[in-house]
C-alpha positions in Angstrom: 279.9 32.3 90.2 279.5 34.8 87.2 277.0 37.3 86.9 274.4 37.5 84.1 271.4 39.3 83.2 268.5 36.9 83.7 265.2 37.3 82.1 263.9 38.9 84.8 266.3 41.6 84.8 266.2 41.9 80.9 262.5 42.9 81.6 263.5 45.7 84.3 265.9 47.0 82.0 262.6 47.3 79.5 260.5 48.7 82.0 263.0 51.3 83.3 263.7 52.4 79.5 260.1 52.7 79.1 259.9 55.3 82.0 260.9 58.9 80.8 263.5 59.8 83.6 264.9 63.2 81.4 266.3 65.2 84.1 264.5 68.8 84.6 267.5 70.6 83.3 267.8 68.3 80.2 263.8 68.7 79.4 262.7 70.6 76.4 259.3 71.6 75.3 257.2 68.8 74.5 259.1 66.1 76.4 257.3 64.2 79.3 258.0 64.9 82.8 260.5 62.8 84.5 259.1 59.8 86.6 262.2 59.5 88.7 260.2 58.3 91.8 258.5 55.6 89.6 261.7 54.6 88.1 263.5 54.1 91.3 260.3 52.2 93.0 260.8 49.8 90.1 264.2 49.3 91.3 264.0 49.3 94.5 261.3 46.3 94.2 263.7 44.5 92.0 266.5 45.0 94.3 264.7 43.8 97.3 264.2 40.3 95.7 267.8 40.1 96.2 267.9 41.5 99.8 268.6 45.2 99.3 266.3 47.3 101.3 265.6 50.7 101.3 267.4 53.0 103.8 266.7 56.3 101.9 264.5 57.7 99.3 264.1 61.5 99.5 264.8 64.6 97.6 267.3 67.1 98.4 266.6 70.1 100.1 267.0 73.9 99.6 269.9 74.0 101.5 271.7 71.7 99.1 271.2 74.3 96.4 273.5 77.2 98.0 277.1 78.1 97.4 279.3 78.8 94.7 280.2 75.3 94.1 276.7 74.6 92.9 275.7 75.6 89.0 274.1 78.7 88.3 271.4 76.6 86.6 270.5 74.3 89.3 270.5 77.7 91.7 267.9 79.3 89.5 265.8 76.0 88.9 265.9 75.3 92.5 263.6 78.7 93.0 260.8 76.9 90.8 258.3 75.3 92.8 258.4 71.2 92.0 262.2 71.3 90.5 263.6 69.5 93.7 260.6 67.2 94.2 260.9 65.8 90.8 264.5 64.5 91.6 264.7 61.9 94.5 267.8 59.8 95.1 267.5 56.5 96.1 269.7 54.5 98.6 269.7 50.9 99.1 271.5 48.5 101.5 272.5 44.9 101.5 273.4 43.8 105.1 273.3 45.9 108.5 274.4 49.3 108.5 278.5 48.7 109.2 281.7 51.2 109.2 283.0 52.4 105.9 285.6 50.1 106.5 283.6 47.1 106.0 281.1 48.6 103.2 281.5 48.6 99.2 279.5 51.5 97.4 277.9 51.5 94.3 276.6 54.8 92.6 274.5 54.9 89.5 272.3 57.6 88.3 268.8 57.0 86.5 268.1 60.4 85.0 268.8 61.0 81.3 269.7 63.6 78.8 267.0 64.6 76.7 265.8 63.2 73.7 263.6 59.7 73.9 264.8 56.9 72.0 262.7 53.9 70.7 262.8 50.8 73.3 263.9 47.4 72.3 265.5 44.4 72.7 266.4 41.9 70.3 268.3 39.2 71.6 271.6 40.8 71.9 271.3 44.6 72.0 269.2 47.1 74.2 267.9 50.1 72.6 266.6 53.3 74.1 267.5 56.4 76.0 269.6 55.2 79.2 270.5 52.1 77.8 274.2 52.7 78.5 274.2 56.0 80.5 272.9 54.9 82.8 270.0 52.0 83.4 271.5 49.1 81.6 274.5 49.3 84.2 272.4 49.9 86.9 270.4 46.4 86.1 273.6 44.4 85.8 274.9 46.1 88.6 271.9 44.2 90.7 272.6 41.0 88.7 276.3 41.2 89.8 275.7 41.9 93.3 272.9 38.9 93.2 275.8 36.2 91.9 278.3 38.1 94.5 275.7 37.3 97.6 274.9 33.5 96.3 278.8 32.9 96.2 279.9 34.8 99.3 277.9 34.3 102.7 279.8 37.5 104.4 278.4 39.8 101.9 275.4 41.0 103.7 276.6 40.2 107.1 280.4 41.0 107.8 280.2 43.1 104.3 277.6 45.6 103.7 276.9 46.9 100.0 275.3 50.3 99.3 273.7 51.1 95.9 273.1 54.8 95.2 270.5 55.2 92.4 270.5 58.9 92.2 268.9 62.1 90.1 270.5 65.1 89.4 273.5 63.4 87.5 272.8 65.1 83.7 271.8 68.6 82.9 274.8 70.2 84.4 273.7 69.2 87.9 276.8 68.1 88.4 275.8 65.6 91.4 275.0 68.8 93.8 271.6 67.5 94.3 272.0 64.3 94.0 275.3 62.4 95.0 276.6 65.0 97.2 273.6 65.1 99.8 274.1 61.2 100.2 277.8 61.3 100.5 277.6 64.1 103.4 275.3 61.9 105.2 278.2 59.2 105.1 276.5 56.9 102.6 280.0 55.5 101.1 282.5 52.9 101.9 286.0 51.6 101.9 285.5 50.9 98.0 283.0 53.3 95.9 282.5 52.5 92.4 280.3 54.9 90.2 279.2 53.3 87.7 280.1 55.2 84.2 280.6 53.8 80.5 284.5 53.2 80.7 284.9 50.1 78.6 285.2 48.0 81.6 288.3 50.0 82.8 288.8 51.6 86.2 289.4 54.9 86.3 290.7 56.3 89.8 290.5 60.4 88.9 288.0 62.6 87.3 288.3 66.4 86.5 285.9 69.1 87.1 285.1 72.2 85.0 283.9 75.7 85.2 281.7 77.9 83.1 282.4 81.6 83.0 280.1 84.3 81.4 281.5 87.4 80.1 278.4 89.7 79.5 277.9 93.2 78.2 274.9 95.4 78.6 275.3 98.3 76.6 273.1 100.4 74.4 272.3 99.5 70.8 272.0 100.9 67.3 270.6 101.1 64.2 272.7 99.9 61.4 272.7 103.6 59.7 274.3 105.0 62.8 276.5 101.9 64.1 278.9 104.2 65.7 276.4 105.8 67.8 275.8 102.6 70.2 277.9 100.1 71.4 278.6 96.7 69.3 278.5 93.9 71.8 279.2 91.4 68.9 283.0 92.9 68.1 283.2 93.5 71.7 282.9 89.9 72.5 284.3 88.2 69.2 287.6 90.1 70.4 287.5 88.8 73.9 286.7 85.2 72.6 289.7 85.4 70.3 291.8 86.8 73.2 290.7 84.0 75.6 291.7 81.3 72.7 295.1 82.6 72.5 295.4 83.5 76.3 294.0 80.2 77.3 295.0 77.3 75.2 297.3 76.0 77.2 296.4 76.8 80.5 296.0 73.3 82.1 297.5 70.9 79.7 295.3 68.3 81.5 292.4 69.8 81.0 290.7 71.5 77.9 289.5 74.9 77.1 285.9 75.2 75.5 285.4 78.9 73.9 281.5 78.3 73.8 278.5 80.2 72.8 278.5 83.8 72.0 275.1 85.4 71.1 273.9 88.8 70.3 271.8 88.8 68.0 270.4 87.3 64.8 269.2 90.7 62.5 271.6 91.9 60.0 270.2 95.5 60.1 271.3 96.7 63.6 273.8 97.0 65.8 273.5 94.7 69.1 274.5 96.5 72.6 274.2 93.4 74.7 275.3 89.8 74.7 277.0 87.3 76.1 280.1 84.6 75.6 280.3 81.4 77.8 283.6 79.6 78.5 283.9 76.2 79.7 287.0 75.0 81.3 287.9 71.6 82.6 290.8 71.0 85.1 292.7 67.9 86.6 293.1 68.8 90.2 291.6 71.7 92.6 294.5 73.4 92.5 294.7 73.8 89.1 291.2 74.8 88.9 292.0 77.9 91.3 294.9 78.7 89.0 292.5 78.6 86.0 290.2 80.8 87.4 292.7 83.4 88.1 293.8 83.2 84.8 290.6 83.7 83.4 290.3 86.7 85.5 293.8 88.0 84.2 292.6 87.6 80.5 289.5 89.3 80.8 291.3 92.4 82.3 294.2 92.1 79.6 291.3 91.4 76.8 289.2 94.5 77.4 292.8 96.8 77.7 293.8 95.2 74.4 289.9 95.9 72.9 290.4 99.7 74.0 293.7 100.2 72.2 292.9 98.5 69.3 289.9 100.3 68.8 290.4 103.6 70.4 289.3 106.6 68.0 287.7 104.4 65.6 284.9 105.8 64.0 282.4 102.4 64.3 283.7 101.3 67.5 285.0 103.8 69.5 282.3 104.5 71.7 282.5 100.7 72.5 286.2 100.8 73.1 286.0 103.7 75.4 283.3 102.3 77.2 284.2 98.5 77.3 284.9 98.2 80.9 281.8 99.9 82.0 279.4 97.5 80.2 281.5 94.5 80.2 281.4 91.8 83.3 282.4 88.7 84.1 280.5 86.1 86.3 280.7 82.7 87.1 278.3 80.2 86.4 280.2 77.7 88.1 283.3 77.2 89.8 285.4 75.5 93.0 284.0 72.1 92.1 286.2 69.4 93.4 288.5 66.8 91.4 288.9 63.4 92.0 292.3 61.7 92.2 293.6 58.9 94.2 295.3 55.3 94.4 295.0 52.2 96.6 297.3 49.4 95.3 295.9 46.8 97.6 292.1 47.7 96.2 293.7 48.0 92.7 295.1 44.7 92.8 291.7 43.1 93.9 290.1 45.1 90.8 292.5 43.7 88.5 292.8 39.8 89.9 289.0 39.6 91.3 287.2 41.5 88.9 289.0 41.0 86.1 289.2 44.8 84.8 292.2 46.6 83.8 293.3 50.4 84.6 292.2 53.1 82.5 295.3 54.1 79.9 297.7 56.6 81.3 297.4 58.8 77.9 293.6 58.5 78.1 292.2 61.8 79.6 289.5 61.5 82.3 286.0 63.0 82.5 283.8 64.6 84.7 281.1 62.8 86.9 279.5 62.5 90.5 282.7 60.9 91.6 284.1 64.3 92.0 282.1 64.5 95.2 284.0 61.5 96.8 287.4 63.7 96.9 288.8 64.2 100.5 286.6 61.5 102.1 288.8 59.7 104.7 289.4 56.1 104.4 287.7 55.9 101.2 288.7 54.7 97.5 286.9 55.7 94.7 287.1 54.1 90.8 284.8 54.9 88.0 283.5 51.9 86.0 281.2 50.4 83.8 280.5 48.9 80.5 280.2 50.3 77.1 281.8 53.9 75.9 279.8 57.2 76.0 280.7 57.6 71.9 280.7 54.3 70.8 277.6 53.3 72.1 276.0 56.7 71.4 275.1 57.9 74.7 273.8 61.5 74.7 272.9 61.0 71.1 270.6 59.3 68.6 270.8 55.5 68.9 271.6 54.8 72.3 272.2 51.1 72.8 274.0 48.6 75.4 275.0 45.3 74.1 273.7 42.3 76.5 277.2 40.7 76.6 279.2 44.1 77.8 276.0 44.2 80.4 276.7 40.7 81.4 280.7 41.0 81.7 280.1 44.5 83.6 277.9 42.2 86.0 280.7 39.6 86.2 283.2 41.9 87.3 280.9 43.3 90.1 280.4 39.7 91.4 284.3 39.6 91.6 284.7 42.6 93.1 282.3 42.0 95.6 283.6 38.4 96.3 287.2 39.2 96.4 286.3 42.3 98.6 284.5 40.3 101.3 287.4 37.5 101.1 290.3 40.2 101.6 288.0 41.6 104.5 287.9 38.3 106.3 291.7 37.9 106.1 292.2 41.2 107.4 289.7 40.7 110.2 291.9 37.5 111.5 
């Protein structure tokens, strides 16, 4: 039996697309508040029709916003009243509570990036914010579970199915207030599928990233006497160049992004303060630790190089002499884990029963909430979903999901679950 979206599924997806669920870290001025409670209740009501019941529907607590692995943006926003209250996460279960070895878990996020899009369906294509990332996959997931449960009586009896419908995925929250608390409470299984657009190819790894901020806090000056102050623009520009040259090949499996540099917008003054942001991805936790050390080393050598280059300069001498005093390196995000693993038996199941191919070896992985499955005992994790982030305009204008690709994902879910249940039955004999 193959999974496909029935008329009721299509109506559910259109309802979800019309509910604004922009993550609070994404929301800009004038955008509607996130209605994630409402969206998750709609989803839970639909899931109840195929036997999935709610086992948890709550928000993260303040205890989940502490620690260096929690991005600074989350730590700061969590201090604001209502921030956590707007971002619940939902857990559904088909069948009784069973050990992880007898459980398959699916994770999908219902929060979206900013920028509402027109919602529609022309018979072939859904449009709207979240169509592919990830409300469309969320609805297709239910269609796949429904078909699997109808085809395989062991599902919901001998094999449990968990569905996490989370908040806190977008906006740089990195799953710290959505997915991670659920996993820490044991809501995962032997096989865990994170529903992200992968072109229906399963990916067994996920990168992580760290964000460093170089901040200058000096004294500005008037343009008629520029040498009287600290020139944060020249200092940060020099450091940006130094980071680019020094860290360009720091991790071949990751990427260096020399990001925003800001000191000011006027032409007639010297800005004494400013900041430079670096974002660096890495493919293993060990590589991340080495990369953080290299960033800190490059910061020191960059300051020394600037001081030597501009020592005695009429315009920049004071900046050079006092650079170390007015410049600091602070981490907005670091210490996030990476995901990497293999399980030949479950990978064969994905290929033979779900009909999905592995992610191409030469194509780089990406970051998603699956990183929090790192180190979970007795668990294998893949990232799998319909469409592609770039092809389907996720995070961009004109986001869409083709009905055919959602049907294909639903069918893959059906094959995966029936295959898992049959393999589980053989192991139990």
